[in-house]
TIMIRO-195814 format. One line per field, with one value per atom (N, C-alpha, C, O): residue number from 1; residue in three letters; atom name; x, y negated, z. Coordinates in Angstrom, 1 decimal, padded with zeros to 4 digits. Atoms other than C-alpha are relative to their C-alpha. Layout:
! residues N
resi	c(NUM	...)
resn	c(ALA	...)
name	c(CA	...)
xx	c(X	...)
yy	c(Y	...)
zz	c(Z	...)
***
This chain:
! residues 105
resi	c(1	1	1	1	2	2	2	2	3	3	3	3	4	4	4	4	5	5	5	5	6	6	6	6	7	7	7	7	8	8	8	8	9	9	9	9	10	10	10	10	11	11	11	11	12	12	12	12	13	13	13	13	14	14	14	14	15	15	15	15	16	16	16	16	17	17	17	17	18	18	18	18	19	19	19	19	20	20	20	20	21	21	21	21	22	22	22	22	23	23	23	23	24	24	24	24	25	25	25	25	26	26	26	26	27	27	27	27	28	28	28	28	29	29	29	29	30	30	30	30	31	31	31	31	32	32	32	32	33	33	33	33	34	34	34	34	35	35	35	35	36	36	36	36	37	37	37	37	38	38	38	38	39	39	39	39	40	40	40	40	41	41	41	41	42	42	42	42	43	43	43	43	44	44	44	44	45	45	45	45	46	46	46	46	47	47	47	47	48	48	48	48	49	49	49	49	50	50	50	50	51	51	51	51	52	52	52	52	53	53	53	53	54	54	54	54	55	55	55	55	56	56	56	56	57	57	57	57	58	58	58	58	59	59	59	59	60	60	60	60	61	61	61	61	62	62	62	62	63	63	63	63	64	64	64	64	65	65	65	65	66	66	66	66	67	67	67	67	68	68	68	68	69	69	69	69	70	70	70	70	71	71	71	71	72	72	72	72	73	73	73	73	74	74	74	74	75	75	75	75	76	76	76	76	77	77	77	77	78	78	78	78	79	79	79	79	80	80	80	80	81	81	81	81	82	82	82	82	83	83	83	83	84	84	84	84	85	85	85	85	86	86	86	86	87	87	87	87	88	88	88	88	89	89	89	89	90	90	90	90	91	91	91	91	92	92	92	92	93	93	93	93	94	94	94	94	95	95	95	95	96	96	96	96	97	97	97	97	98	98	98	98	99	99	99	99	100	100	100	100	101	101	101	101	102	102	102	102	103	103	103	103	104	104	104	104	105	105	105	105)
resn	c(MET	MET	MET	MET	GLU	GLU	GLU	GLU	GLU	GLU	GLU	GLU	ASN	ASN	ASN	ASN	MET	MET	MET	MET	GLN	GLN	GLN	GLN	GLU	GLU	GLU	GLU	LYS	LYS	LYS	LYS	LEU	LEU	LEU	LEU	GLU	GLU	GLU	GLU	GLU	GLU	GLU	GLU	ILE	ILE	ILE	ILE	ALA	ALA	ALA	ALA	MET	MET	MET	MET	MET	MET	MET	MET	ILE	ILE	ILE	ILE	ILE	ILE	ILE	ILE	ALA	ALA	ALA	ALA	ASN	ASN	ASN	ASN	SER	SER	SER	SER	GLY	GLY	GLY	GLY	GLN	GLN	GLN	GLN	ALA	ALA	ALA	ALA	ARG	ARG	ARG	ARG	SER	SER	SER	SER	ASP	ASP	ASP	ASP	ALA	ALA	ALA	ALA	PHE	PHE	PHE	PHE	ALA	ALA	ALA	ALA	ALA	ALA	ALA	ALA	LEU	LEU	LEU	LEU	GLN	GLN	GLN	GLN	GLU	GLU	GLU	GLU	ALA	ALA	ALA	ALA	LYS	LYS	LYS	LYS	LYS	LYS	LYS	LYS	GLY	GLY	GLY	GLY	ASN	ASN	ASN	ASN	PHE	PHE	PHE	PHE	GLU	GLU	GLU	GLU	ASP	ASP	ASP	ASP	ALA	ALA	ALA	ALA	GLU	GLU	GLU	GLU	LYS	LYS	LYS	LYS	LEU	LEU	LEU	LEU	LEU	LEU	LEU	LEU	LYS	LYS	LYS	LYS	GLU	GLU	GLU	GLU	ALA	ALA	ALA	ALA	GLU	GLU	GLU	GLU	GLU	GLU	GLU	GLU	SER	SER	SER	SER	LEU	LEU	LEU	LEU	GLN	GLN	GLN	GLN	THR	THR	THR	THR	ALA	ALA	ALA	ALA	HIS	HIS	HIS	HIS	GLU	GLU	GLU	GLU	SER	SER	SER	SER	HIS	HIS	HIS	HIS	ARG	ARG	ARG	ARG	GLU	GLU	GLU	GLU	LEU	LEU	LEU	LEU	LEU	LEU	LEU	LEU	LYS	LYS	LYS	LYS	MET	MET	MET	MET	ASP	ASP	ASP	ASP	ALA	ALA	ALA	ALA	SER	SER	SER	SER	GLY	GLY	GLY	GLY	GLU	GLU	GLU	GLU	VAL	VAL	VAL	VAL	THR	THR	THR	THR	GLN	GLN	GLN	GLN	VAL	VAL	VAL	VAL	SER	SER	SER	SER	ILE	ILE	ILE	ILE	LEU	LEU	LEU	LEU	LEU	LEU	LEU	LEU	CYS	CYS	CYS	CYS	HIS	HIS	HIS	HIS	ALA	ALA	ALA	ALA	GLN	GLN	GLN	GLN	ASP	ASP	ASP	ASP	HIS	HIS	HIS	HIS	LEU	LEU	LEU	LEU	MET	MET	MET	MET	GLY	GLY	GLY	GLY	SER	SER	SER	SER	ALA	ALA	ALA	ALA	LEU	LEU	LEU	LEU	ALA	ALA	ALA	ALA	LEU	LEU	LEU	LEU	ASP	ASP	ASP	ASP	LEU	LEU	LEU	LEU	ILE	ILE	ILE	ILE	ARG	ARG	ARG	ARG	GLU	GLU	GLU	GLU	MET	MET	MET	MET	ILE	ILE	ILE	ILE	VAL	VAL	VAL	VAL	LEU	LEU	LEU	LEU	TYR	TYR	TYR	TYR	GLN	GLN	GLN	GLN	LYS	LYS	LYS	LYS)
name	c(N	CA	C	O	N	CA	C	O	N	CA	C	O	N	CA	C	O	N	CA	C	O	N	CA	C	O	N	CA	C	O	N	CA	C	O	N	CA	C	O	N	CA	C	O	N	CA	C	O	N	CA	C	O	N	CA	C	O	N	CA	C	O	N	CA	C	O	N	CA	C	O	N	CA	C	O	N	CA	C	O	N	CA	C	O	N	CA	C	O	N	CA	C	O	N	CA	C	O	N	CA	C	O	N	CA	C	O	N	CA	C	O	N	CA	C	O	N	CA	C	O	N	CA	C	O	N	CA	C	O	N	CA	C	O	N	CA	C	O	N	CA	C	O	N	CA	C	O	N	CA	C	O	N	CA	C	O	N	CA	C	O	N	CA	C	O	N	CA	C	O	N	CA	C	O	N	CA	C	O	N	CA	C	O	N	CA	C	O	N	CA	C	O	N	CA	C	O	N	CA	C	O	N	CA	C	O	N	CA	C	O	N	CA	C	O	N	CA	C	O	N	CA	C	O	N	CA	C	O	N	CA	C	O	N	CA	C	O	N	CA	C	O	N	CA	C	O	N	CA	C	O	N	CA	C	O	N	CA	C	O	N	CA	C	O	N	CA	C	O	N	CA	C	O	N	CA	C	O	N	CA	C	O	N	CA	C	O	N	CA	C	O	N	CA	C	O	N	CA	C	O	N	CA	C	O	N	CA	C	O	N	CA	C	O	N	CA	C	O	N	CA	C	O	N	CA	C	O	N	CA	C	O	N	CA	C	O	N	CA	C	O	N	CA	C	O	N	CA	C	O	N	CA	C	O	N	CA	C	O	N	CA	C	O	N	CA	C	O	N	CA	C	O	N	CA	C	O	N	CA	C	O	N	CA	C	O	N	CA	C	O	N	CA	C	O	N	CA	C	O	N	CA	C	O	N	CA	C	O	N	CA	C	O	N	CA	C	O	N	CA	C	O	N	CA	C	O	N	CA	C	O	N	CA	C	O	N	CA	C	O	N	CA	C	O	N	CA	C	O	N	CA	C	O	N	CA	C	O	N	CA	C	O	N	CA	C	O	N	CA	C	O)
xx	c(000.7	-004.2	-001.3	-001.4	001.5	-008.2	000.1	000.3	000.1	-008.3	-000.6	-000.3	000.9	-010.9	000.8	001.3	-001.5	-008.2	001.2	001.7	-001.4	-005.4	-000.7	000.0	000.2	-007.6	-000.5	-000.4	000.6	-009.1	001.5	001.7	-000.9	-005.4	000.8	001.3	-000.3	-004.2	-000.2	000.6	000.5	-007.0	000.4	000.5	000.0	-006.2	001.4	001.5	-001.2	-002.5	-000.2	-000.2	000.6	-003.4	-000.6	-000.1	000.8	-005.9	001.6	001.9	-001.0	-002.7	001.2	001.4	-000.4	-000.7	-000.2	000.5	000.9	-002.8	000.0	000.8	-000.2	-003.6	001.2	001.2	-001.0	-000.3	000.8	001.5	-000.6	001.0	-000.8	-000.2	001.1	-001.5	000.3	000.5	-000.1	-001.0	002.0	002.2	-001.2	003.0	000.1	001.1	000.2	002.3	-000.6	-000.2	000.4	000.2	000.7	000.8	-000.3	002.3	002.0	002.7	-000.7	005.3	-000.3	000.7	001.0	003.0	-000.3	-000.5	000.1	003.0	000.8	000.7	-001.6	006.6	000.2	000.5	-000.4	006.7	-001.1	-000.7	000.6	004.1	000.4	000.6	-001.2	005.8	001.2	001.9	-001.7	009.0	-000.5	000.3	000.7	006.7	-000.8	-001.7	001.0	005.5	-001.2	-001.6	001.3	001.9	-000.2	-000.1	000.2	001.3	-001.4	-001.7	000.9	-002.3	-000.1	-000.8	-000.2	-002.0	000.2	-000.5	-001.0	000.6	-001.1	-001.2	000.6	-001.9	-001.4	-002.1	001.0	-004.5	000.6	000.3	-000.2	-002.5	000.5	-000.1	000.4	-001.6	-000.8	-000.7	001.9	-005.0	000.1	000.3	001.0	-005.9	001.7	001.5	-001.0	-002.1	-000.3	-000.1	000.3	-003.2	-001.4	-001.4	000.9	-006.6	000.0	-000.8	-000.4	-005.0	001.0	001.6	-001.1	-002.7	-001.1	-001.0	000.6	-005.3	-001.0	-001.4	000.5	-007.1	000.5	-000.2	-000.9	-004.1	000.1	000.4	-000.2	-004.2	-001.1	-000.8	001.1	-007.5	000.2	-000.2	000.2	-006.7	001.0	000.7	-001.0	-003.6	-001.0	-001.3	000.6	-005.4	-000.9	-000.3	000.6	-007.9	001.0	001.1	-001.2	-005.0	000.7	000.9	-000.4	-003.7	-000.9	-000.4	001.5	-007.5	000.4	000.6	-000.1	-007.0	001.1	001.0	-001.2	-003.7	000.2	000.9	000.5	-004.3	-001.4	-001.5	001.1	-007.1	-000.1	-001.1	000.1	-005.4	-000.3	-000.6	000.7	-006.6	001.5	001.9	-001.4	-003.3	000.9	001.8	-001.3	-001.0	001.1	002.2	-001.5	001.6	-000.2	-001.4	-000.3	002.8	001.0	001.9	-000.5	003.5	000.8	001.0	-000.9	005.8	-000.5	000.1	001.3	002.7	-000.5	-000.8	000.3	001.9	001.3	001.3	-001.3	005.7	-000.3	-000.4	000.3	005.1	-000.4	000.1	000.4	002.4	-000.1	-000.8	-000.4	003.7	001.5	001.8	-001.0	006.6	-000.1	001.1	001.1	005.0	-001.0	-001.2	000.3	003.0	000.9	000.8	-001.2	005.6	000.8	001.1	-001.2	007.9	-000.7	-000.2	001.2	004.7	-000.1	000.1	000.4	003.9	001.3	001.0	-001.0	007.8	000.3	000.7	-000.2	007.7	-001.1	-001.0	001.2	004.6	000.7	000.6	-000.7	006.4	000.6	000.3	-000.6	008.8	000.2	001.2	000.7	007.7	-000.6	-000.2	000.8	005.1	001.4	001.1	-001.2	008.8	000.7	001.3	-000.8	010.3	-000.7	-000.1	001.0	007.6	-000.3	-000.6	-000.2	007.6	001.3	001.3	-000.7	010.5	000.9	001.9	000.1	010.0	-000.5	000.5	000.8	007.4	001.0	000.7	-001.2	010.5	000.6	001.6)
yy	c(000.8	017.8	000.6	001.7	-000.5	018.3	000.4	-000.6	-000.2	020.1	-000.9	-000.9	000.9	017.4	-001.1	-001.4	001.0	014.5	-000.1	-001.0	-000.5	016.2	-000.3	-001.0	000.1	016.4	-001.3	-001.7	001.7	012.4	-000.8	-001.7	000.8	011.5	000.2	-000.8	-000.2	013.3	-000.8	-001.2	000.8	011.6	-000.7	-000.7	001.1	008.4	-000.2	-001.3	-000.2	009.0	000.2	-000.8	000.0	010.4	-001.6	-002.2	001.0	007.2	-001.7	-002.5	001.2	004.6	000.9	000.1	-000.8	007.3	-001.0	-001.6	-000.2	006.8	-001.9	-002.6	001.4	003.0	-000.7	-001.2	000.5	001.9	000.0	-001.0	-000.6	003.9	-001.0	-002.1	000.8	002.3	-001.7	-002.5	001.8	-001.4	000.1	-000.5	000.0	-000.2	000.3	-000.2	-000.1	000.7	-000.8	-000.8	001.4	-002.3	-000.8	-001.5	000.7	-004.4	-000.1	-001.1	000.1	-003.0	000.3	000.4	000.2	-002.9	-002.0	-002.6	001.5	-006.7	-000.6	-001.4	000.7	-006.9	000.0	-001.0	-000.1	-005.2	-000.9	-001.2	001.2	-007.6	-001.0	-001.5	001.5	-010.9	000.1	-000.7	000.6	-009.8	-000.1	-000.5	000.1	-009.6	-001.3	-001.8	001.6	-013.0	000.3	-000.7	000.5	-012.0	000.1	001.1	000.5	-013.7	000.5	001.4	000.0	-013.6	001.7	002.0	-001.4	-009.7	000.1	000.8	-000.2	-009.9	-000.2	000.6	000.7	-012.0	000.7	000.7	-001.3	-009.2	000.9	001.1	-000.9	-006.4	-000.5	000.1	000.7	-008.4	000.0	000.4	000.1	-009.0	001.8	002.1	-001.4	-005.1	000.4	001.4	-000.7	-004.3	-000.8	-000.2	000.5	-006.6	000.6	000.6	-000.6	-005.1	001.6	001.8	-001.0	-001.5	000.0	000.9	000.3	-003.1	-000.1	000.5	-000.1	-004.0	000.7	000.7	-001.1	-001.5	001.2	002.0	-000.7	000.4	-000.6	000.1	000.3	-001.9	000.2	000.4	-000.2	-001.5	001.3	001.4	-000.8	002.1	000.1	000.7	000.0	001.5	-000.3	000.3	000.9	-001.0	001.8	002.5	-001.6	002.4	000.6	000.4	-000.8	004.5	-001.3	-001.1	000.6	001.7	-000.3	-000.5	000.2	001.2	001.0	001.0	-001.1	004.5	000.8	001.8	-000.4	005.1	-001.2	-000.7	001.2	001.7	001.4	001.1	-000.1	003.7	001.3	001.9	-001.5	007.1	000.8	001.9	-001.2	008.9	001.2	002.3	-001.1	009.7	000.3	-000.5	-000.6	011.8	000.4	000.5	-000.9	013.4	-000.9	-001.2	000.6	011.4	001.3	002.1	-001.2	013.5	-000.8	-002.0	000.4	013.5	-000.7	-001.3	000.5	012.6	-001.3	-002.2	001.8	009.4	-000.9	-002.2	001.1	008.3	-000.3	-001.5	000.4	008.7	-001.1	-002.0	000.8	007.1	-001.7	-002.6	001.5	004.0	-000.9	-002.0	000.8	003.2	000.3	-000.1	000.1	003.8	-001.1	-001.4	000.8	001.3	-001.4	-002.5	001.2	-001.1	000.0	-001.1	-000.3	000.1	-001.2	-002.0	000.4	-001.0	-001.8	-002.6	001.5	-004.6	-000.3	-001.1	000.4	-005.4	-000.3	-001.3	000.6	-004.7	-000.3	-000.3	001.0	-006.2	-002.3	-003.2	001.1	-009.5	-000.3	-001.2	-000.1	-009.0	-000.1	-000.5	-000.3	-008.6	-001.1	-001.5	001.2	-011.8	-000.9	-001.7	001.3	-014.3	000.4	-000.4	-000.7	-011.9	-001.1	-002.1	000.0	-013.0	-001.8	-002.4	001.1	-016.5	-000.7	-001.7	000.1	-016.4	-000.2	-000.8	-000.2	-015.2	-001.1	-001.9	001.3	-018.4	-000.9	-001.9	001.4	-020.9	000.5	-000.1)
zz	c(000.7	019.0	-000.2	000.2	000.3	018.2	-001.5	-002.2	001.3	014.6	-000.7	-001.9	000.8	013.6	000.4	-000.7	-000.5	015.2	-001.4	-002.1	000.9	013.0	-001.6	-002.3	001.2	009.7	000.0	-001.2	000.3	010.2	-000.4	-001.3	000.1	011.0	-001.5	-002.1	000.9	008.0	-001.3	-002.1	000.9	006.0	-000.7	-001.9	-000.2	006.7	-000.3	-000.9	000.5	005.9	-001.8	-002.4	001.2	002.3	-000.6	-001.7	000.9	001.6	-000.1	-001.0	-000.2	003.2	-001.6	-002.6	001.2	000.4	-001.7	-002.5	001.5	-002.8	000.2	-000.4	000.2	-001.8	-000.6	-001.8	-000.2	-001.3	-001.1	-001.3	001.1	-004.5	-001.1	-001.5	000.7	-006.6	000.1	-000.8	-000.7	-004.9	-001.5	-002.5	000.4	-005.8	-001.9	-002.4	001.2	-009.4	-000.9	-002.0	000.9	-010.6	000.2	-000.8	000.0	-009.2	-000.7	-000.8	000.7	-011.1	-001.8	-002.6	001.0	-014.3	-000.5	-001.6	000.3	-013.7	-000.8	-001.7	-000.1	-013.5	-001.8	-002.4	001.2	-017.1	-000.9	-002.0	001.0	-018.7	-000.1	-001.2	-000.1	-017.4	-000.5	-001.0	001.2	-019.0	-001.8	-002.6	001.5	-022.4	000.1	-000.6	000.3	-021.5	000.4	001.0	-000.8	-020.2	000.9	001.6	-002.0	-017.1	-000.2	000.6	-000.6	-017.6	000.0	001.0	-000.7	-017.4	000.8	001.6	-000.5	-015.6	001.6	002.5	-001.6	-012.6	000.3	001.3	-000.7	-013.0	000.5	001.7	-001.2	-012.2	001.4	002.3	-001.5	-009.1	000.7	001.8	-000.8	-008.0	-000.3	000.9	000.2	-008.9	001.0	001.7	-001.1	-006.6	001.2	002.3	-001.1	-004.3	001.0	002.2	000.1	-004.3	001.1	002.0	-000.3	-003.3	000.9	001.4	-001.5	-000.7	001.0	002.1	-001.1	001.2	000.8	001.9	-000.6	001.2	000.6	001.2	-001.0	002.6	001.5	002.5	-000.8	004.9	001.0	002.1	-000.5	006.1	000.8	001.9	-000.3	006.3	001.5	002.5	-001.2	008.6	001.6	002.6	-001.4	011.0	000.8	001.6	-000.3	011.6	000.6	001.8	-001.1	012.5	001.7	002.9	-001.3	014.7	001.1	002.2	-001.2	016.7	000.8	002.0	-001.1	017.3	000.6	001.3	-000.9	018.3	001.2	002.1	-000.9	020.7	000.9	002.1	-000.7	022.1	000.5	000.8	-000.2	022.8	-000.5	000.0	000.9	020.2	-000.7	-000.9	001.0	018.3	000.7	000.9	-001.4	020.9	-000.9	-000.4	000.7	018.0	-001.2	-001.4	000.6	015.3	-001.2	-001.0	000.6	011.9	-001.0	-001.1	001.0	009.2	-001.4	-002.2	001.0	006.9	000.5	-000.3	-000.2	008.8	000.0	-000.1	000.3	008.6	-001.3	-001.7	001.1	005.4	-000.6	-001.2	000.3	005.1	000.1	-000.5	-000.3	006.8	-000.9	-001.4	000.9	005.1	-001.2	-001.5	001.1	001.6	-000.2	-001.3	-000.1	002.6	000.1	-000.5	-000.6	004.0	-001.4	-001.9	000.9	001.1	-001.8	-002.5	000.9	-001.5	000.2	-000.7	-000.6	000.5	-000.1	-001.0	000.3	000.1	-001.9	-002.4	001.2	-003.7	-000.8	-002.0	000.2	-004.2	000.3	-000.5	-000.1	-002.6	-000.7	-001.4	001.0	-004.5	-001.6	-002.1	001.2	-007.6	-000.4	-001.5	-000.2	-007.1	000.0	-000.9	000.3	-007.1	-001.2	-001.9	001.6	-010.3	-000.4	-000.5	001.3	-012.1	000.1	-000.9	000.2	-010.8	-000.7	-001.4	001.4	-012.5	-001.0	-001.3	001.6	-015.8	000.1	000.0	000.6	-016.0	000.0	-000.6	-000.5	-015.1	-001.4	-001.9)
***
């Protein structure tokens, strides 16, 4: 694989990891606020989590386009880790949103 392509894939992977990690952190912070009854703060943190997750999804979409066009010829552990991080964060955000609804009741 061309060195420039490898660097681009690593950059995309790191963007996915960083943004999905931020989303997960914000989601768990929102849960902590909800547990204290601070639902306005929890909602703000959930919105921040969603924004970070959206940014991660945009990087992932770029990766998918590259793969579809045949630019990605080899998948690294880093790319697998990035995808795993994204999916875990998305699931955490969904579950935490539901948990906060339960705390509100």
